[in-house]
C-alpha positions as CSV (number, residue, x, y, z in Angstrom):
1,M,-0.9,12.5,-4.1
2,A,-1.5,11.8,-0.4
3,E,0.9,11.6,2.4
4,L,0.5,9.5,5.6
5,S,2.6,9.7,8.7
6,G,2.6,7.8,12.0
7,E,2.7,4.1,13.1
8,G,6.4,4.3,12.6
9,F,6.4,4.9,9.0
10,D,5.9,7.5,6.3
11,A,3.9,6.9,3.1
12,E,2.9,8.6,-0.1
13,A,0.1,7.7,-2.4
14,F,0.4,8.3,-6.1
15,R,-2.4,8.2,-8.7
16,G,-1.8,5.2,-11.0
17,G,-3.4,4.3,-14.2
18,K,-5.8,1.5,-15.4
19,G,-7.2,0.8,-12.0
20,Q,-3.8,0.0,-10.6
21,F,-3.6,-0.2,-6.8
22,D,-0.1,-1.3,-5.6
23,V,1.5,-0.6,-2.2
24,N,5.3,-0.6,-2.1
25,A,7.4,-0.2,1.1
26,D,11.2,0.0,0.9
27,G,11.2,-1.2,-2.7
28,R,9.1,-4.3,-1.9
29,L,5.5,-4.9,-3.1
30,V,3.3,-5.0,-0.1
31,F,-0.1,-5.2,-1.7
32,S,-1.2,-5.4,-5.4
33,K,-4.7,-5.3,-6.6
34,A,-3.5,-6.8,-9.9
35,E,-2.3,-9.9,-8.1
36,T,-5.3,-10.3,-5.6
37,H,-8.0,-9.1,-8.1
38,R,-9.5,-7.0,-5.3
39,F,-9.0,-3.8,-3.2
40,P,-7.6,-4.3,0.3
41,E,-9.9,-4.7,3.2
42,A,-9.9,-2.1,6.1
43,G,-6.6,-2.4,7.9
44,E,-5.1,-4.8,5.5
45,V,-2.4,-2.4,4.0
46,L,-1.5,-1.2,7.4
47,A,-1.1,-4.7,8.7
48,A,1.1,-5.6,5.7
49,L,3.2,-2.5,6.3
50,R,3.8,-3.4,9.9
51,A,4.6,-6.9,8.9
52,S,7.2,-5.7,6.4
53,A,8.9,-3.4,8.8
């Protein structure tokens, strides 16, 4: 597990299974590798978190 702080939010990363890479914020899905069929590009998750705030 990893923790991130700053930019006005706190986040935790948890190891998933089967190549899963999902980002949830306040109970909402912000990014999903299963839906996009790719990993996020640099800064994409942070931009999505800012947009969802």
